[in-house]
N, C-alpha and C positions, 0 to 999 in steps of 0.2 A: 874872406879868409881869416882864420885864426892866427893870432900872433904866436911867436915861439913860446912866450911866457904862458899864454892860454893853453897851448898844446902840452906844455910841461905840467901844468896844473891837472889837466885832464888825465894825463898818464898816471899822476899820483892818485887821483880819484879811482882810476882803473884798478891800481894795485890794492887800495883799500876795498873796493868791492869784490876783488878776488878773495880777499880774506873773508869778507862778509858772506860771500856765496859759499865758501867752504864751511863756515859756521852754519849757514842755512841748511846745507846738505847734511851736516852732522845732526842738527836739530830734527830735520825731517827723518833721518835714519833712526834717531832715538824715539821719535813719536811712533814710527812704524813698528819699532821693537816693543814700545809700550803697548800699542794697539794689538800686536800680536800676542803679547803676554796676557792682555785682557781677554782676547778671543779664546786663547788656550785655557785660561782659567774657567771661563764660561763653559767651554767644552767639557773640561774635567768635572765640573759640577753635575753637568747633565750625565756624563758618562758614569759618575759615582752613584747617582740616583738610579739610573737604569740598572746598574749592576746590583743594587740593593733590592730590586723587585723580586717578590716571591709569588705574586698573584697577578693575574691579567688586569684586574681593576686598578692596580697601582699605576697603570698607564696614565690615569687622570692626574695623579700627583706629578708624574714626570712632565706631562703637558703643561702643567701650571709652572713648574720650574723653568721649562723651556721658554715660556712666555716671559718670565722675569728676566732670564739671562739675555735673550734677544733684544728685549726692550732696553736693558742697561747698556747694550752696545750701540744704542742710538737709532735702531731700526723701528720705525713707528708701526705698530701692529694694532689691529682690532681683535684678532683672535689668532690662535695657532694650535696645532695638535697633531694627532697621528691617525691615519686610516689604515687598518689591517685589512688586507684584501682576501676575499674568498672567491676565487675565480671560478671554481666549480658551480657555486650557487649564485654567482654574479651579485654578491652583496659586499659591502664593506662596513667594518665596525669603526665608528667614529669615537675618539677621545679628544676633546678640545677644551682649551682654557680661554675664558673671556674676561674682560674687565669693562664694567659698565661706566656710564658717565659720572657716577659718584666715586669711581675708584674701587668699587667692590668686585672681588674676584669670584668667578662662577665656573663650575665644571659642567659641560654639556656632553651627554653621550647619547648615542643613537646608532641605528643600523640603516644604511643607505643602499638602495638598489642601483646597479650600474645604469639602468635606464630611467631613473627617477627624474632626471632633468638632462637636457642636452649637454650642459656644461659638465655634469658628472660623467656622462657618457664619454665625452672627449678626454677627460682626465683619465678614466679607466683605460680607454683605447691606447693612450700614450704610454701608460704604465705597461700595458701588454707588449708594446713594441720595443720596450727596454730603453726608452729615452731617459736622459739623466734628470730632466726637469721639464715642468710645463708652467707658463705664465699666461693667464688670460684675464681680461677685464670684463665686467658686466655693470650696467648703468641704469638708472631710472626705473621705469616700470618693469624692464626685464629682470632687474635685481629683485624687485618685489615678487615677481612670479617665481624666481628661483628660490627665495626664502620660503615662500608659501609651500612649495614642493618639499624643500628640505625639512621644514619644521612640522611636517604632517606626521612625523614619526611620534609615537606615544611617549617615548623616553625623553623627548626634548620638551622642556617646560614652556608653558604658555607665556610666561613673563619674558623669557628670552625671545619668543616669537614676536611679541608686541614691540620690544625694543628694537629688534632688527628691522622690522617692517616700517617703523615710523621714523627712525633716525638716520638710516643709512641710504645714500642716494648713488654712491659709486663705490666699487670694491674691486680689488685685483686679487686673484687666486694664484698663489705661488706654490707649486707642488714639487717636491724634490724626492725622487723615487729610490727605493731600495728593494731587495728581493721580495720581502713580505708585504710591502705596501708603500707608504710614503709619509713624509713629514710635510706639513703645509703651513703657511702663514697667510693670513688675510690682511691686506693693507689698503689704506685709502688712496694711495698714490703708487705709481710704478716704482719698483725698487731698482737700485743701481747695479752695475756689473760687479762692483766690489761687494755689495750686500748679497748678491746671488752667489758669489764664491764662498762667502762666510756661511750662508745657509746650507750650501752643498756639504761643507765640512761638518755641520751639525747633523745632517742626514747620514753621512758616512759613519759618524760616531754612533748614532742610534742604531744603525744597521748591525754593527758588531755587538753592541750591548743587548739588542733585542735577540739576536741569535743565541747569545749566552743565556738570556732569560728563558728561551724556548728549551735549551738544553737542561736548565735547572728544572723547569716545569716538567719535562719528560722524565727527568730522574725522580722527582717528587711523586709523579704519577705511578711510576714503577714500583717505588717504595710503598705507596699507598696500596697498589694492587697486591703486593706481596702480603701486606698486613691484613687485607680483606680476605685473601685466599687462605691465609693461615687461620683466620677466624672461622671461615666456612669449613675448613678441614677439621677443626676441633668439633664443630657441630656434627659433621659427617661421621667422625670417629666415635662420638658419643652415641650416635644412632646405631652404628654398626655393633657397638658393645652391648646393646640391649639384649636381655635374656627373657624379658616378659613384657607384656603390654603396659604394666604399671610404670615401667621406667621411662615411658614417653614424657612424664612430667619432669624428670631430671634433665631430659634433653631439652625441654622448654626453658628451664632455668639456665642452662648452659647457653642457649640461644640469646635469652635476654642479657646475660653477662657479657657476651661477645659484642652484641649491639651497643651496649653502654660504653665498652672499652674503645670501640671505633669512634665514639663521640658523635654518633648520627643523631643530631637534633635533641639530645638528652630526652629520651622517651620517658613519659610518665609511667607507662607500662606497655608491654607488648606480649604477644602470645600467638596461639594458633587455635583455629575453630575448624571442626569437622561438620560439613554440611552434607556430604554424601549419604543418601539413605535415611536422612533425618528431616522432620519438620522443624524441630528445634536444632540448635547448634551445640555440639559437645565442645566445651571450651576449656582451654588451659591458658591462664593469664598470669603473668609474673610482673611484679613491680618491687620497689624498695619499701620495706617497712619502716616505721619511725626509728628503729634501732639501727638501721643501715643494712639489714639482712634482706636477702631476696625472698619475697613472700609469693607462694604459688597458690592460685585458687583454681579449682576445677568444678565443672558442673555442666548442667544442661540449661541453655539460654533460649527463652522464648523469642523468636525473630519478629514478633508483632508488636512488641511493647513500645517501639519508638520508630519514627520515620527513618532514621539512619539504618536501623537493622532491616527494615522492610526493603529499602533501596539496595542495601548490601547483598541480600540474598537474591534479589532480582538481577543485579549486575553479575553475580556469580553464575546464576542459571543461564544468562545470556552469553556466557563464556567470555566475558571481557577480561582484560589483564589486570585491571586494578579498579579501585573505588576510593573516593575521598569524601569526607564530610566535615563541615565546619560547625562546631558548637560555639554560639555566641550568647553571652548574657544568661538569661533565664533558661535557655535551652540546655545549658550545662547542668543546672540543677534538675531540670526535667528528666534528663537521661539517667543521671546517677541516682535519682530517686526511684526510677523504675528498676534500675539494676538492684538497688537494696531490697526491693519488694519481691525479687524472684525467689520462689521457694526452693528451687533445685540448683541455684547458683549462689554460693555463700559469699556475696560481695557487700562489704559494709564500709562504704565510702563516708568520710566526714564531710558533710555538705557544707559546713562552715569554713573549710579550708580549701575549697575548690577554686581554681583560677577562673578569671572572667571569660577566657577563651580556651577551648581544647580542640585540636585538630586530629581527625581520625583518617588513617590511610590503611587500606587493605590490599594485599597482593595475593593473587589467586593461584592455586594449583588445582589439579584435577578433583581432589576430594574435599577441598576447603580453602581456607585463607590463612595467611599470616598477617597480623594486624598490628598497628603501633598507634598509641595515643601520645600526642606531643603538645607542649604549651606554645610552640611556634610552628609556623608552616614549614613543612619538610622541604629540604633542598633537593635540587635535581640529583645530586650525587647520592644523597641519602635514599632517595626513592629507588635509584638503580641498585644500590647495595641491598636493600631490603628485598627487592624483587629477586635478587640472586639468592638470598636466604630462603625465600619462598620456594624456589626450585629445589634447593638442597632439601628442604623440609618435606617437599613432595616425595622425594626419594625416601626420606625418613618414614613417611606415612605408609609407603609401600612396604618397607621393612616391618613397620608396626603390624600392618595387616597380616603379613606373612607369619609373624610371630604369634599373633592372635589366633590365626587358623591352625598353626602347628600346636599351640597349647589346647585348643579345642579338641583336635584330633588325638593328642596324647591323653587328654582327660577322658575322652570317649573310649580310648583303648583300655585305660585303667579300670574304668567302670565295667566294661565288657568282660575283662579278666576277672574281676571280683564276682560278677554274676556267674561267670562260667565256673568258678570254684564252688559257689553255692549250689549251682546246678549239678555239678559232679558229685558233691556230697549228698544231694537229695537222690540222685540216681544210684548211689552206692548203698542206700539203705536197704536192709533185708527184713527188718521187723519194726514194728511201731515204736519199740523202745529206743531205736536209733535217732528218733527225732530230736532229742536234746543235743546230740552231737552236731546236727545240721544247724540248729538254732546258734550253737557256739561258733560255727563257721560263718553264719550270717553276721553275727556280732562283730567278729574279727575283721571281715571284709569291709563292713560299713565304717568301722573305725579306721581302717587303713586308707579310706577315701577321704579322711580329714573330718569325719563326723563321729565324735566320741560321745555316745549316749550315756546317761546315767544307768539306764536299765533298758533292756530290749527283750521282747518276748514274742512267742508264737501262740496264738489261741485257736483251738479247734472247736468249732460249734457243732453240736450233735442235736 
């Protein structure tokens, strides 16, 4: 049994520890507040970067920032990123950040199928059920089989594939879901409940910012669509304002100008070709001259002078929607040399200033093509827009043919009227001396048809 003195001393120690424990709680609360401030600061950085996104490919930058911020919070990662789900086609678009054993940051992108591996199928099914998160581990040979399936996508580099297959023997997939997909982290060890709660908060932040990103993307798409439609309408209006077939050239100039204003891959030149009813191609081509003005060239182009033109005509006859051809190196010189030699197509390319590569794309309508030559491969959006211009020009060409037919009919009517006047004057003659008056009518009518001769006469042989 303790003596009274010992009990008194222990009581005093108890009071001291009471103060110590109060201090301990204060420190623990302060640490928790500091930790919360650190977490909130990391969330805010990810939130700010997400809000600054303007294009889908910026998800890669956001994934890298997420990796950095989660690592700073002390959560040990091998990789992290986002999977954007396409439930209809059962695929997911992957944007992930990785750091190799040398500390070098890498971005990996790819498209994964829901059924590409059992683990991916399980993750997709859990997302479909609306679960908040999924955690699963995979080890040894199973992990190697998993990465062999995942890295089979062409967009994932072989370097990443080799590193993953040779260095990793155990891995835990931690997926945190939101409406459009998930945020995930890959860790070498199971994560704690606290870390799960922190990562859930990151997923919620990204959900809100990604929704805003989609809204911005939609607004930009609508603005872009309005810009494209306005350009198409200007081409359409120019077409409808034509009064004769020669004005089709002005329409091509307008077309080229509108394509350049839309910034569609900065065409070297573009134009239209008429193949209907011709062995050769009636061509209107527009580009910028050295002075910065739009230069229009027209003529008949032989479709056998280069394999590109042969393939183009074959594709049009086969009623395909489009045709593309890449000129590389000497093939560029070969094609433009052939163009320069064409007798009925006044094209004078400076062979010394040609680029090393030229990309040709044609988009078809019933009577011919709309074509574009660019220094870089044309984008998917550019191809879609040019295809819409081709459809508008298809309407343009219908209008052109209608005008041409109307012009021919009007010309024929004018000629027939002139002939009728000469015929009437001839029938009105009563004596041979009236022949000079008929000759005078003949001269007048011939001149009215736009043919003004220096002298015109009628000779009677006896």
